[in-house]
N, C-alpha and C positions, 0 to 999 in steps of 0.2 A: 862624679866623688870617690876618687881612687886610696888603697895608702892600706896600709896594716896597723890595730890597737888593739891594744890591752882587750878590748869589751866592747863589744855590741847592744846597744837594746835596742828591743823595736817594739814600738808599742810608745804615745807618749800620753796615756791614762794618768791615771795617781798612780799605780805599782812601778810603773815606766820612767815616770822621774822620780818616782823616792831613791829606788833600787840605782839609778844612773849615781843622781850624789852621791851615792854610801857607797856604791862602787872608788867612787874618785877619789874617794879616800884612803884608798888604798892600791888606787891606780896610778899607771902618767897617762894613757889616752881611756877616754871612754867618750864612746857616739848615741847621740839617742837619733833615731831617724823613726818618721811620724809620715803618715799618707796624706792624715790631714791637712790645712794651714798654721790647725797650733794645736797647745798641748788642751788637755780636758776637753775634748771634746765630743767623745762619746758617749760610750757608757759610764763614764766617771762624771758626767754633768748632767744627763737626762736618767736620772735617781731620786729616791724618793729623799735624798741628802740627808739620811738619818746616818747620828755617828750611836751605835747600837750601845747598853747594855748589859744587852742578854736578855733584856724581857721577852723580848720574840720569840724567842726561843723553847721555851718550856722541853718537848719534845726531843731536845737533843743537847745535855748537859753540858757535853765537850764546848759545843757554839756558844752556848751560852756563857759561861764559864771564860772562855780566854775572851768573848768582849766585854766584860766585867773588870778583867785584868788588865785590859788596852781602852779601854773607853778611858781612863784618867790619863794616859799617857800622852794618847792623843790631842784630846783638850787642852792638854798643857802645851803642849810641841804646839798648837795653832790655835792659840787662842784668837788668834784675829779671826778668823771666820766663822767661829760660832755665833750663833746667831741665840744674845739673850733674853730673858724675859717672858719665853715662852713654858707654860707650864700644859704639862703632857701628860696623861690620861689613857691605861688602860680598862681593858672594859671585856670582862666575860661574858658571852651569851646565853640566854637560859637554855635554849633548844641547839645543835649540833654543835656546839663547840665540842673540841677533841683536848679540852681541858676543863676541871672545875678551878671553884671559886679554892680549896681548899690544894688541890695540886699545885696549879700558880701561885698563893703562899709560902707554899715551902720549899718550890723551886726557887724563890726567890731567896727565902733564907739556907739555903746549901749555897747559893753563889755568891751569898752578900748581897745583895743587890735592893737597895731601899725601895719601901713600895709600904702605901697607906694610903686609908680609905679617902673618896675624894674628897673635895670641900662640897658642903649641901648643894652651893648653886653649883659647883659644876658636876651631880650627880642629877640634879634634876635635868638637864637637859637633854637623858637619854629617857628611850620608853621603856619604863620597867620593868612591860609585858615582856619584851625581848629583851633587854640588860637586865644579867644577873647583880653582878657586882662591877661597881667602878671604882680603880685605883689613879693613884696621884702618879708619878715615878722620876726619877733626875733620869732623865735623857738633852740631848741636843739635835740638833739641825746645823750642816754648816751651809755655807755661802760658797758653792763652786768655781764663780766668778772671782772669789779674794782668794781661796784656792789655788786655783790657776796662777795668778799673779807672785804670790809669791812663794810656788815651787818651781816659778821661769827667776827669781828673782836668788833663788837657793842655788839654781844648777850655771846661770850665769857668774855668780862668787868662788862656788868650786871647781869650775875651769868645765865644764861640759859642757859637750856642742850637738847645739841642737838642729838637726835636718829635716824638713817637711816637705811635703809633696811627693813622698819615699814610698814607693810601695813596695818590700821583702818579695819577693814569689817561690826565690827555691835556698837552700845552704847548701855546699857542697865542701869533701871533704878535702882536706890541703896538709895531708900531712896531721897534725895533731892542731888545727888549724882550721876554719872553717872561711870559705870561701862565700859571701854572703850575695845575688844577685838581685838587680832591682828589677821593677818593673819600664824602666827609661831605658833600659843599659848598661849603666852603674854598675860596678861591685863593687866591695871593701870584706879584707880580709881581718880577722880578730881572733885573738887568741881564743874566746870566750863569748856566745852571746844570749844572748837574755831576752827569752820571748815572752812578751809582755802584752799579747794583740787583742787580747778575754774570748771572743766571738770568734775570732779569726785561728783561734789558737794550733787550730790543721788546720788552717789553709796555708800553711808557708809546709812546700814540698823537702822534705830531707831534718823532718824538725822534732818527729816523732819518735817514742820508743818501742818497741814492738810489746811493749805491753801497757799501753796508755792507757787511761783513762774513760769510758766514756761518760761525750758531752749532751747534754741538753737547754737546745738552745728553744727559745719562743720568743717570737713578735711580742714584746710589751705595748703594751696603750698608757701612758700614766698625766690624766687629767690636768688641767689648771684652772680653779676657782677661785672667783671673790666670794670670802667666805661673811654672811651677818654678822655685824659685829660684837656679838657673843660669843662666838667663833675663833675672831681677829688673832689675838694674842695662844692660841691652841695646840696642841694635839692629837690628834686623838685615835686610839688602833684596837681597832674591834676583833678580838682573838680568840679561839686561836683555830681556824673552820674557814667554809666559804665569806668571809665577809670581809671588810674595811680597811683604808687608814687614810687621813687626812692631819697634812703635817705645811709650816710653813715652806713654800722657797722662793726662798732671799734673790734671788738674781732676775726676779720676776714681780717682786715685789705681791705675787699671792700663795693659794694653796695649791699644794698638788693630793688629789683623790685616785688612789689606785684600789683595785679587786680584785679578790682572787678569780672570781668566776668572769671578771668581763677584761681585769689589765691584759691576758694573755689570749691572743689572737688564735695562734696556730703554734702547734711547737712539734718537735723533731729530734731524734740523736745523729750521731753522727757516724753513728755505726754501720752503714747501708754502703755502699757504694752508690749509692743514685740520691743522696741528702741531698738539699738544695746548699746552695756556700751564703752562709745567712745574712750579707752584707746585700746581697742579690733578692733575698728576700723581701730582706726592710725597704726594698726598694717600693715593691711593688704595692697595690692601690688598698688598704686596708681599710671601710670604711669603719668612721666612729664606734662606741660604748659606750661612750662617757654619760647619756643622757641617762640610759639601763643603769652604770654605779650610781649615777647621783639619786635617781630615785631608788632601790634598793639603800640608799646611806639615809633619807629620810626618815624610813621608816623609822629607824634607831634613834635617829638625831631629827625630830620635825622643824627643828630651829634651821635646817638647810633647805630648807624650801623656800627659803629669800635665799641663797646660794642662785652665782650667776658662773653657768659654763664661760666660759673664756677661751679656751685652747684645749689643744693635745699636743703629744712630744711619744712619737715613735722610736723606740730600740728594740735594738738584741736584747735577748737576754738569758746568761748561761751558766748553768749549774752541772755541776757533780748529779751524772743520773741514780748514782746510785745512794743518792742521800731524798732523795725527792719522797720515803717514804716515812722518814723523824723532821724536811725540811732545815735540818743541818746545812754549815756553810762553814765545813772548813773549809782550806789553801790547800789547794795542790800546786806540790813542786814537784817536777819531770827529770830525768835525767837523760839522754837520748843515751842507746847505747855504742856510738861509734868514739872511735877514736877522737873528733874533735868534741869535745863538751860543748852542746847545746844544756839551757834549760827552760821548759817552758812552765810559767808562771801564772795560776788560775785564783784570784781573790772573790772573795762570794763574797767580802765587805771590804769599805778601806777603812773602819780600822783594825783588820786582819793583816795589815803591812808589817808589822811588826815580828808578826809568826812567821812570815817570809823570809823574811830580813836575817831572822835567828837559823832558818835552815838553809840560807844559802849561805852564814859563816860560817855554817857547821858543815858544807860541800865545800870550803875551803876559797869562797870566792870575797 
């Protein structure tokens, strides 16, 4: 592959796909490159598939508020991938919770998020010795397989060219433009380069600014379970502390189970010279901790004793290290300090895409 473009987007996850088709509305030539064989193959697929409305972040008002604002926009733009008919419950534990019921209710009031006491039949699913309060909230999950097809269609209609099986290794300045070198020996020159490789954000030589933010990586396990009938149409989150979430996972017709204590297998930051390459670390053997997740969740929801473990998926989760203290998930938009403009984008949640687009447009893209 060779040639000169207006914009090259590296990374075919949700952020890369959305940004590429947005840029194509204002530029003549936009190409997206992805090292996998298709779109949305990594973190955009292997996650809880939660469309946030802010409930998950009572200790980060900014993240909660931005989620609340973006929720309706995302659901309105991608209704085909939204899973209907699910009741979503948030619970405050009696012990070890970092928020109280009063705190959570006040937080929801501040961000204008609907929060009501759960119906008696739903509240009865929880062990009242461990769970202090159960709320019904307005949240959704999405089907990543459907979203992939929607994005593929959008890109084709807009004229974005997608190239697969290409891993970007280095970016060199070519005056005010960038020359991107790939693992197969090919190269391409572009006026703008947008790096949307998520966990691979620091792995492409020549893309980082001098004052780049420190990223924290985790090898994360997402268990897949077949829930008992009374939980089949429910999504449950016990928060905010060393607890768990159970949500429908539409592509597999199962429910995902994640646990704050057992989902992370190991973690590291990219600040040290000996930091491992994220996807090499992912390929290492990681014995499943799914049974530990399920055993702990069963204490809070006794009906889960009838659940069946089916599978586990492993992926690299990447967040800004500075937000570990409050669990916030702001977007990261960094511009390189080089004559050839390179932007690195890290989104913590799928509906944060609108904040990323606003920032890029504010930069003149």
